[in-house]
C-alpha positions in Angstrom: 90.1 40.3 133.1 86.4 39.6 132.3 83.9 37.0 133.5 81.4 35.1 131.5 77.7 35.4 132.4 75.0 32.9 131.7 71.6 34.8 131.8 68.4 32.9 131.9 65.0 34.1 130.8 61.4 34.2 131.9 58.3 33.8 129.8 57.8 37.6 130.0 61.2 39.0 129.4 64.2 37.7 127.5 67.5 38.0 129.3 70.0 40.5 128.0 73.2 39.5 126.2 75.7 38.3 128.8 77.7 41.4 129.8 81.5 41.3 129.9 82.5 42.5 133.3 86.0 43.4 134.5 86.7 41.3 137.6 88.4 42.2 140.8 91.7 40.4 141.4 90.9 37.0 143.0 92.9 35.4 145.8 94.2 38.8 146.9 93.4 38.4 150.6 92.9 35.5 153.1 91.0 35.1 156.3 93.3 37.3 158.4 93.3 40.0 155.8 89.5 40.1 155.6 89.3 40.2 159.4 91.8 43.1 159.6 89.8 45.0 156.9 86.6 44.6 158.8 87.9 45.4 162.2 89.7 48.4 160.8 86.4 49.8 159.7 85.0 49.3 163.2 88.2 51.2 164.4 88.5 49.9 168.0 90.6 52.8 169.2 88.4 55.5 167.6 85.2 53.7 168.7 86.4 53.4 172.3 87.7 56.9 172.7 84.9 58.5 170.7 81.9 56.6 172.1 82.6 55.2 175.6 83.1 58.6 177.3 79.7 59.8 176.0 78.0 56.5 177.1 79.6 56.8 180.5 79.1 60.5 181.0 75.6 60.9 179.6 74.2 57.5 178.9 74.1 54.3 181.0 77.1 55.4 183.1 79.2 52.6 184.5 76.8 50.1 182.8 78.4 51.0 179.4 80.4 47.8 179.3 77.2 45.8 179.9 75.7 47.8 177.0 78.6 46.5 174.8 77.9 43.0 176.0 74.2 43.4 175.0 75.2 44.8 171.6 77.6 41.8 171.1 74.7 39.4 171.6 72.3 41.2 169.3 74.9 41.6 166.5 76.0 38.0 166.9 72.4 36.9 166.3 72.2 39.2 163.3 75.4 37.7 161.9 74.0 34.2 162.0 71.7 34.9 159.1 74.2 37.2 157.4 76.8 34.5 157.1 74.2 32.0 155.9 73.7 34.3 152.9 77.5 34.7 152.5 77.8 30.9 152.0 75.7 31.2 148.8 76.1 34.7 147.5 79.5 36.2 146.8 79.4 39.8 145.6 81.3 43.0 146.0 77.9 44.6 146.5 77.3 42.7 149.8 74.1 44.1 151.2 73.0 45.2 147.7 73.2 41.7 146.4 71.8 40.0 149.5 68.7 42.2 149.7 68.2 42.0 146.0 68.1 38.2 146.2 66.0 38.1 149.4 63.5 41.0 149.0 63.6 41.7 145.3 65.4 44.1 142.9 63.4 47.2 143.8 64.2 47.1 147.5 67.7 45.9 146.6 68.5 48.9 144.5 67.1 51.3 147.2 69.3 49.5 149.8 72.3 49.5 147.5 72.1 53.3 147.1 71.7 53.8 150.8 74.8 51.6 151.4 76.7 53.7 148.8 75.6 56.9 150.6 76.7 55.5 154.0 80.2 54.4 152.9 80.8 57.4 150.8 80.2 59.8 153.7 81.9 57.6 156.2 85.3 58.2 154.7 84.9 61.9 154.8 83.7 61.6 158.4 86.8 59.7 159.5 89.0 62.2 157.7 87.5 64.8 160.0 88.4 63.0 163.2 91.8 62.0 161.8 92.5 65.7 161.1 91.3 66.6 164.6 93.6 64.0 166.3 96.6 64.9 164.1 96.2 68.7 164.8 95.8 68.4 168.6 98.6 65.8 169.0 101.1 67.6 166.8 100.3 70.9 168.5 100.5 69.4 172.0 103.7 67.5 171.5 105.6 69.8 169.1 103.9 73.1 169.4 103.2 73.2 165.7 99.8 74.6 164.8 98.7 73.8 161.2 95.3 74.2 159.6 93.4 70.9 159.9 92.8 70.8 156.2 96.5 70.0 155.6 96.1 66.8 157.5 92.8 66.0 155.9 93.9 66.5 152.3 97.1 64.6 153.1 95.1 61.6 154.3 92.9 61.7 151.2 95.9 61.8 148.9 97.7 58.9 150.6 94.5 56.8 150.6 93.9 57.5 146.9 97.4 56.3 146.0 97.3 53.2 148.1 93.9 52.2 146.8 95.2 52.2 143.3 97.0 48.9 144.0 96.0 45.4 144.9 93.9 45.1 148.1 96.7 42.9 149.5 98.9 46.0 150.0 96.1 47.8 151.9 95.3 44.8 154.0 98.9 44.5 155.1 99.1 48.2 156.1 95.8 48.1 157.9 97.0 44.9 159.7 100.0 46.7 161.1 98.1 49.8 162.2 95.3 47.6 163.7 97.7 45.5 165.7 99.2 48.7 167.1 95.9 50.3 168.2 94.6 47.0 169.7 97.9 46.6 171.5 97.8 49.9 173.3 94.1 49.4 174.4 94.9 45.9 175.5 98.0 47.0 177.4 96.0 49.6 179.4 93.3 47.1 180.2 95.6 44.3 181.2 97.7 46.6 183.3 94.6 47.7 185.3 93.5 44.0 185.7 96.9 42.8 186.8 97.4 45.7 189.3 93.9 45.2 190.9 92.0 48.2 189.5 91.9 51.8 190.5 90.3 53.6 193.6 87.5 51.1 193.9 89.5 48.0 193.0 88.2 45.6 190.5 84.4 45.7 190.4 82.0 43.6 188.4 79.3 46.3 188.4 80.2 47.6 184.9 79.4 44.2 183.4 76.2 43.6 185.4 73.6 43.2 182.6 71.0 45.1 184.6 73.2 48.2 184.6 73.1 48.3 180.8 69.5 49.6 181.0 70.0 52.3 183.7 70.3 56.0 183.3 69.9 57.3 179.8 70.1 53.7 178.5 68.9 54.5 175.0 71.9 56.9 174.4 74.4 54.4 175.9 73.1 51.5 173.9 73.1 53.5 170.7 76.7 54.5 171.1 77.5 50.8 171.8 75.9 49.7 168.5 77.5 52.7 166.7 80.9 51.2 167.7 80.4 48.2 165.3 79.6 50.1 162.1 81.7 48.5 159.4 81.9 44.9 160.6 79.6 43.8 157.8 82.2 44.9 155.2 83.6 41.4 155.3 81.2 40.3 152.5 82.5 43.0 150.2 85.9 41.2 149.9 84.4 37.9 148.9 85.4 38.2 145.2 89.0 39.0 146.2 89.3 36.5 149.0 90.6 32.9 148.9 87.7 30.4 149.3 85.1 33.1 150.0 82.3 30.6 150.9 84.4 29.8 154.1 86.5 32.9 154.6 83.6 35.5 154.7 81.4 33.7 157.2 84.3 33.0 159.5 85.7 36.5 159.2 82.3 38.0 160.0 81.8 36.0 163.2 85.4 36.6 164.3 84.9 40.3 163.7 81.6 40.6 165.6 82.4 38.4 168.5 86.1 39.3 168.8 85.5 43.0 168.6 82.5 42.7 171.1 84.5 40.9 173.8 87.4 43.3 173.3 85.1 46.3 173.7 83.6 44.8 176.9 87.0 44.1 178.4 88.6 47.5 177.5 85.6 49.6 178.6 85.3 47.6 181.9 89.0 48.1 182.8 88.9 51.8 181.7 86.1 52.4 184.2 87.6 50.3 186.9 91.0 52.0 186.4 89.5 55.4 186.7 87.1 54.5 189.6 83.3 53.9 189.3 82.0 57.4 190.2 85.2 59.1 189.1 84.9 57.7 185.6 81.4 59.4 185.2 82.8 62.7 186.4 85.8 62.5 184.0 83.6 61.4 181.0 81.2 64.3 181.4 84.0 66.9 182.0 86.2 68.9 179.7 88.7 66.1 179.1 86.7 63.0 178.5 89.6 61.1 176.9 91.2 61.0 180.3 88.9 58.0 180.9 91.6 56.2 178.9 94.6 58.5 179.3 94.3 58.4 183.1 94.6 54.6 183.6 97.2 54.4 180.8 99.4 57.0 182.5 98.8 55.6 186.0 99.2 51.9 185.3 101.8 52.0 182.5 103.4 55.4 182.4 103.3 58.8 180.8 105.2 57.6 177.7 102.3 55.3 176.9 99.9 58.2 176.8 102.0 59.9 174.1 101.9 56.7 172.1 98.2 56.4 172.7 97.7 59.9 171.1 99.7 58.9 168.0 97.8 55.7 167.7 94.5 57.6 167.7 95.9 59.2 164.5 97.0 56.0 162.8 93.8 54.1 164.0 91.6 56.7 162.4 93.7 56.7 159.2 93.2 52.9 159.0 89.5 53.3 159.5 89.2 55.9 156.8 91.1 53.8 154.4 89.0 50.8 155.1 85.8 52.8 154.5 87.3 54.1 151.2 87.7 50.4 150.1 84.1 49.7 151.0 82.7 52.7 149.1 84.8 51.9 146.1 83.5 48.4 145.9 79.9 49.4 146.2 80.4 51.9 143.4 82.1 49.2 141.4 79.3 46.7 142.0 76.6 49.1 140.8 78.7 50.5 138.0 79.5 47.1 136.4 75.7 46.5 136.1 75.5 49.7 134.0 74.0 52.0 136.6 75.4 55.5 137.4 78.3 54.9 135.0 79.8 51.7 133.5 83.3 53.1 134.0 82.8 52.6 137.7 83.0 48.8 136.9 86.5 49.1 135.4 89.3 47.3 137.2 93.1 48.0 136.9 94.7 45.7 134.3 97.6 44.9 136.6 96.4 45.2 140.2 92.8 44.1 139.7 91.6 47.0 141.9 88.4 49.0 141.3 90.7 51.9 140.5 88.1 54.1 138.7 85.5 53.7 141.4 88.2 54.4 143.9 89.3 57.5 142.1 85.6 58.7 142.0 85.3 58.1 145.7 88.4 60.1 146.4 87.0 63.0 144.4 83.7 62.8 146.3 85.3 62.6 149.7 87.7 65.5 148.8 84.7 67.6 147.7 82.9 67.0 150.9 85.9 67.9 153.0 86.5 71.1 151.0 82.8 72.0 151.4 83.1 71.8 155.2 86.4 73.7 155.0 85.1 76.7 153.0 82.1 77.0 155.2 84.4 77.2 158.2 83.1 74.0 159.9 85.0 72.2 162.7 86.6 68.8 161.6 85.4 67.0 164.8 82.1 68.8 165.8 80.7 69.0 162.2 82.6 67.0 159.6 83.0 63.8 161.8 79.9 63.9 163.9 77.3 65.0 161.3 78.5 62.6 158.5 78.8 59.7 161.0 75.2 60.2 162.0 74.1 60.4 158.4 76.0 57.3 157.4 75.0 55.3 160.5 71.3 56.0 159.9 71.6 54.8 156.4 73.6 51.6 157.1 71.4 50.6 160.1 68.3 50.7 157.8 70.2 48.5 155.3 71.2 46.1 158.0 67.6 45.8 159.1 66.4 45.0 155.6 69.2 42.5 155.2 67.9 40.5 158.2 64.5 40.1 156.6 66.2 39.4 153.2 67.7 36.2 154.8 64.1 35.0 155.6 62.9 36.0 152.1 65.8 34.2 150.4 65.7 30.9 152.3 62.0 30.5 153.3 59.9 32.6 151.0 62.1 32.0 148.0 62.8 28.4 149.0 66.4 28.7 148.0 69.0 26.2 149.2 66.7 24.0 151.4 69.8 22.2 152.6 70.9 25.4 154.4 67.5 26.6 155.5 67.0 26.1 159.2 64.4 27.2 161.7 66.9 29.1 163.9 69.9 30.1 161.6 67.9 31.4 158.7 64.5 32.3 160.3 64.4 33.0 164.0 67.9 34.5 164.3 67.5 37.0 161.4 64.0 37.8 162.6 65.3 38.6 166.1 68.2 40.5 164.5 65.9 42.5 162.3 63.6 43.5 165.2 66.6 44.4 167.3 67.9 46.5 164.4 64.6 48.4 164.2 65.0 49.2 167.8 68.5 50.5 167.2 67.2 52.8 164.4 64.6 54.1 166.9 67.4 54.7 169.4 69.3 56.7 166.9 66.2 58.8 166.0 65.5 59.4 169.7 69.1 60.4 170.5 70.2 62.2 167.4 70.3 65.6 168.9 72.4 64.4 171.9 74.7 62.5 169.5 75.2 65.6 167.3 76.0 67.8 170.3 77.0 71.3 169.2 76.3 70.5 165.6 72.6 69.8 166.2 71.7 73.3 165.1 73.2 72.8 161.6 71.2 72.5 158.4 72.8 69.1 157.6 71.6 67.7 160.9 68.0 68.8 160.1 68.2 67.4 156.6 69.7 64.0 157.6 66.5 62.0 157.8 65.2 63.5 154.6 68.5 62.8 152.8 68.3 59.1 153.9 64.6 58.9 153.0 65.2 60.6 149.7 68.0 58.3 148.6 65.9 55.3 149.5 62.8 56.5 147.6 65.1 57.5 144.7 66.4 53.9 144.5 62.8 52.6 144.4 62.0 55.0 141.6 65.0 54.1 139.6 64.2 50.4 139.9 60.6 50.8 138.9 61.6 53.0 136.0 64.0 50.3 134.8 61.5 47.6 135.2 59.0 49.5 133.0 61.4 51.0 130.5 64.5 48.8 130.4 63.7 45.3 131.6 66.9 43.9 130.4 68.9 46.2 132.6 66.5 45.7 135.5 67.2 42.0 135.3 70.8 42.7 136.3 70.1 44.6 139.5 72.0 43.1 142.3 72.4 39.8 140.5 76.0 39.8 139.3 77.7 37.5 141.7 80.8 35.3 141.8 79.9 31.6 141.4 82.8 29.2 141.8 85.5 30.5 139.3 83.3 32.9 137.4 80.6 35.5 137.6 77.1 35.2 136.1 73.6 36.7 136.3 70.8 34.8 138.1 67.6 33.9 136.5 65.1 36.6 136.2 61.8 36.3 138.1 59.3 38.8 139.3 60.0 40.5 142.7 57.0 38.9 144.3 58.0 35.4 143.2 60.7 33.1 144.6 64.1 34.0 143.4 65.9 31.0 142.1 69.7 30.6 141.9 70.9 28.9 138.8 73.8 26.5 139.5 
């Protein structure tokens, strides 16, 4: 399939010949499917078991649920501007397209490469925690001790095969896995609530807003925000969704608010089920997952703990597959514009999937996993933790820039005055952007604690330089293209889906308002 592009021109530079671009398969996924894909990247069961014990044991203690409540409010404000952009710009490149339209092509390309970096390493990171969960669970329940690489490479192979097909197949599988992991967390929380809590009964202290900022509040709040990474992926499926102008905004808000309220409830009940002071003791001890396993066993039964352990495996698999889809679509979006390689922009003639970009992502993720394997790194301590920090730093910077891109698009660029609004497209993204800057600062301040035993590794030391280097490299690439190949520069971040077809926006200088040709 190919789309027709109508390129405009400026007095300075004539537009390039309209490129023929292979399209992703339209109408492949609806509202529920997009929501499932987005929540799968947030991975509720992995986020809860991986982040809450650290927040409770070493961060803001029993105030961790209040920290999740605070993060819900901040991310909801951020999402107001994000969905405003989604109503007018539909692109598999998501942040790449949004920032290019709002802050110009130079910052757009730098942000696009940062987003590619983030999602590329996120898949490998999740493969690490999947392998860790699989290894420990199979060993504990069956006494079979296999090398973690067998689980890791198996997950990579299955993900590669499933991603070859229509996104509809993946969304259905992720839906089943997501419902299962949400069900076990909800069952634990509801059982604690119905039976009146643990040793201290039901206490409202964990959701007291003041407690969110006690103890090592910075660490606790960072892990709260970390739990949402991936929710913004809704916009990547716009070109494949039904009625994207409505589906993507709704899916984003449902994902942010729904996941936030769920996190608050589950973390609150886990702490109440364990006991206020006891939960801190457990979380900082040698078996931190007992913050969840304890209440699950006490209020439901030992059999539920066994299922919980298996759902940790399936939940991390769903998360990794969702991140794979995100990485493939970013590579596809950049590739179809002629950057890195045009082959990345190829779609499957039958399934309409970005199969070549997906294949490349599988090769990259496999290479990363093998590198950690041959250097004798631990799948959880090193592969998961270090790459999660690297990817999170990159994506938080991109989210911050996206907030300011909303203001640039609607108010500096004067696009779509019928949508521009003092709160939705100015104050909300401004507040969201400032809050995101604060989250980036929290990450920098708490990186060493977040990395734990891996903080002495070379990758940990290089993480800020890798992120900065990729961003500067993106700026350099854009400036080079502007000077040497203006016709290719004109395409940066501008291939979007408009109604039934794709086209390239009018070219204007970065410091001038960006107009959208209807």
